[in-house]
C-alpha positions in Angstrom: 11.1 -81.4 43.0 7.9 -81.7 40.7 6.2 -78.8 42.6 9.2 -76.6 42.3 9.4 -77.4 38.6 5.7 -76.5 38.3 6.3 -73.3 40.2 9.1 -72.4 37.7 7.0 -73.4 34.8 4.1 -71.2 35.9 6.6 -68.2 36.6 7.9 -68.8 33.1 4.5 -68.5 31.7 3.9 -65.5 33.7 6.9 -63.7 32.6 6.1 -64.8 29.0 2.8 -63.1 29.4 4.4 -59.9 30.5 7.0 -60.1 27.9 4.1 -60.5 25.3 2.3 -57.6 26.6 5.4 -55.4 26.5 5.9 -56.6 22.9 2.4 -55.9 22.1 2.6 -52.4 23.4 6.1 -51.7 21.7 4.4 -52.7 18.4 1.3 -50.6 19.2 3.7 -47.6 19.8 5.4 -48.2 16.4 2.1 -48.3 14.7 1.1 -45.1 16.4 4.3 -43.4 15.5 3.6 -44.3 11.9 0.1 -43.4 11.7 0.7 -40.2 13.6 2.1 -38.6 10.5 -0.7 -39.8 8.2 -2.1 -37.0 6.1 -5.4 -35.2 7.0 -7.3 -37.3 4.5 -6.0 -40.4 5.9 -6.6 -39.4 9.5 -10.3 -38.6 8.4 -10.5 -42.0 6.7 -9.1 -43.8 9.8 -11.6 -42.0 12.1 -14.6 -42.8 9.9 -13.6 -46.2 8.7 -16.5 -48.9 8.8 -17.0 -49.8 12.4 -15.7 -46.5 13.7 -18.8 -46.1 16.0 -17.2 -49.0 18.0 -13.4 -48.3 17.4 -13.7 -44.8 18.4 -15.1 -45.9 21.8 -11.6 -46.3 22.9 -10.2 -42.7 23.4 -6.5 -43.7 23.3 -7.2 -45.5 20.0 -8.8 -42.2 18.6 -5.9 -40.1 19.7 -3.3 -42.8 19.1 -1.7 -42.6 22.4 -0.5 -45.0 25.1 -2.7 -45.2 28.2 0.2 -44.2 30.4 0.9 -40.8 28.8 0.6 -37.7 30.8 -2.2 -35.1 30.7 0.2 -32.8 28.9 1.0 -35.3 26.3 -2.7 -35.9 25.8 -3.2 -32.1 25.1 -0.4 -31.9 22.7 -1.8 -34.9 20.8 -5.2 -33.5 20.7 -3.9 -30.2 19.2 -1.9 -31.9 16.5 -4.8 -34.2 15.5 -7.4 -31.7 15.7 -5.5 -29.4 13.4 -5.2 -32.1 10.9 -8.9 -33.0 10.8 -10.3 -29.5 11.3 -13.0 -28.7 8.7 -11.5 -25.4 8.1 -8.3 -27.4 7.0 -10.4 -29.7 4.9 -13.0 -27.6 3.1 -13.0 -30.0 0.2 -14.3 -32.7 2.6 -15.8 -30.5 5.4 -18.7 -32.8 6.3 -16.5 -35.8 7.0 -13.8 -33.6 8.5 -16.4 -32.3 11.1 -17.4 -35.9 12.0 -13.7 -36.7 12.5 -13.0 -33.6 14.6 -16.0 -34.4 16.8 -14.6 -37.9 17.3 -11.3 -36.5 18.4 -12.7 -33.7 20.6 -15.0 -36.4 22.3 -11.9 -38.6 23.0 -9.9 -35.6 24.4 -12.8 -34.4 26.7 -13.2 -37.9 28.0 -9.5 -38.4 28.9 -9.7 -34.9 30.6 -12.0 -36.5 33.1 -9.7 -38.4 35.5 -12.5 -40.8 36.3 -13.4 -41.5 32.7 -9.9 -41.9 31.9 -9.4 -44.5 34.7 -12.3 -46.4 33.3 -10.8 -46.6 29.9 -7.5 -47.7 31.2 -9.3 -50.4 33.2 -11.1 -51.7 30.1 -7.7 -52.0 28.4 -6.2 -53.8 31.3 -9.1 -56.1 31.5 -8.8 -57.0 27.9 -5.2 -58.0 28.3 -6.0 -60.0 31.5 -8.7 -61.9 29.7 -6.6 -62.9 26.7 -3.9 -64.1 29.2 -6.3 -66.1 31.0 -7.5 -67.8 27.8 -4.0 -68.5 26.9 -3.5 -70.5 30.2 -6.7 -72.3 29.7 -5.6 -73.3 26.2 -2.3 -74.4 27.6 -3.9 -76.6 30.4 -6.3 -78.3 27.7 -3.1 -79.0 25.4 -1.3 -80.3 28.3 -4.1 -82.6 29.3 -4.3 -83.9 25.8 -0.5 -84.5 25.6 0.2 -82.0 23.0 2.8 -79.0 22.8 1.6 -76.3 25.0 2.1 -73.8 22.3 -0.9 -71.3 21.4 -1.4 -69.0 18.5 -1.3 -66.0 21.0 2.4 -66.8 21.7 3.1 -64.9 18.5 3.2 -61.3 19.7 1.2 -60.2 16.5 -1.6 -62.5 17.3 -1.5 -61.6 20.9 -1.8 -58.0 20.0 -4.7 -58.7 17.8 -6.3 -60.9 20.5 -6.1 -57.9 23.0 -7.1 -55.3 20.5 -10.4 -57.4 19.6 -11.1 -58.2 23.3 -10.5 -54.4 24.4 -13.0 -53.3 21.5 -15.4 -55.8 22.6 -15.3 -54.7 26.2 -15.8 -51.0 25.1 -18.7 -52.1 22.9 -20.4 -54.0 25.7 -20.1 -51.1 28.0 -21.5 -48.7 25.4 -24.4 -51.1 24.8 -25.1 -51.1 28.5 -24.9 -47.4 28.8 -27.4 -46.9 26.1 -29.7 -49.5 27.6 -29.4 -47.6 30.9 -30.1 -44.4 29.3 -33.1 -45.7 27.5 -34.5 -47.0 30.8 -33.8 -43.8 32.6 -35.5 -41.8 29.7 -38.5 -44.0 29.8 -38.7 -43.6 33.5 -38.5 -39.9 33.2 -41.3 -40.0 30.5 -43.4 -42.0 32.6 -43.0 -39.7 35.6 -43.7 -36.7 33.5 -46.8 -38.3 32.1 -47.9 -38.9 35.7 -47.1 -35.3 36.6 -49.2 -34.0 33.6 -52.1 -36.3 34.5 -51.9 -35.2 38.3 -51.9 -31.6 37.1 -54.8 -32.1 34.6 -56.8 -33.8 37.4 -56.3 -31.1 39.8 -57.2 -28.4 37.0 -60.4 -30.4 36.4 -61.3 -30.5 40.1 -60.6 -26.8 40.4 -62.8 -25.9 37.4 -65.6 -28.1 38.8 -65.4 -26.6 42.1 -65.5 -23.1 40.6 -68.5 -24.1 38.6 -70.2 -25.5 41.4 -69.7 -22.4 43.5 -70.8 -20.0 40.7 -74.1 -21.9 40.1 -74.9 -22.5 43.8 -77.5 -19.5 44.0 -79.1 -20.7 40.8 -79.5 -24.2 42.0 -80.9 -22.8 45.4 -83.4 -20.6 43.6 -84.4 -23.4 41.3 -84.9 -25.8 44.1 -87.1 -23.2 46.0 -89.2 -22.5 42.9 -89.5 -26.1 42.5 -90.6 -26.5 46.1 -93.1 -23.6 45.8 -94.8 -25.0 42.6 -95.2 -28.3 44.3 -96.8 -26.7 47.3 -99.3 -24.7 45.1 -100.2 -27.8 43.2 -101.0 -29.6 46.1 -103.3 -26.9 47.5 -105.2 -26.9 44.1 -105.8 -30.4 44.2 -106.8 -30.6 47.7 -110.6 -31.4 48.1 -112.6 -30.8 51.4 -115.1 -33.3 52.3 -118.5 -31.8 53.2 -120.4 -33.4 56.2 -123.7 -35.2 55.0 -126.9 -33.4 55.4 -128.9 -34.8 58.2 -132.3 -35.6 57.1 -134.9 -34.6 59.8 -137.4 -37.2 60.4 -141.2 -36.1 60.4 -143.3 -37.1 63.3 -146.9 -38.1 62.8 
């Protein structure tokens, strides 16, 4: 019976997690609906708020849409938001409007790519799963300590904030890894380019040396011949011939 009760408790907690997530998304949609009617200035402020370089990594957050929306809904939302923040519509704040428009355009283009869109959805789901896992671990610890198994994330608002923070953290970690990978690839390309330049310079020096060697071949040969001829003449001048000694005739008496 205890096992059955445990299974029922686990199932109840699982259902509770799903209910929390549904409540979370319901609240998100309400916020999106409220924010979707923000004025152009408010939208620009939202897209350029402190920390926007990380907030805007989530394309769904930028466009204020649910991950389950269709491509047609994504296009519709992009048109609405891009008109609001377009620099031509905000000439009194054109520079900031341009940056906001670029953030919207980047998010839209990312979601047009099915592979990139799937990755973004996977990150959001991973954030939710992580929070649910941590809630289970907290409950286990509380139960072990003989305390009520109620955690702060049982509150839908706290659950929403936890998922939001974890999702943003995951997007940020992926971005950091992407930049590190790009920096590594750029360094490798630079190293390869430097090697190519060095190889080209070495080949050029070798060609120039060979060219100069060929062009001066006749001169070197003539110089060597002249040197040999001079040496021969010098030896002939310095050569001395030994004369045979004179034979002194003996006189006979």
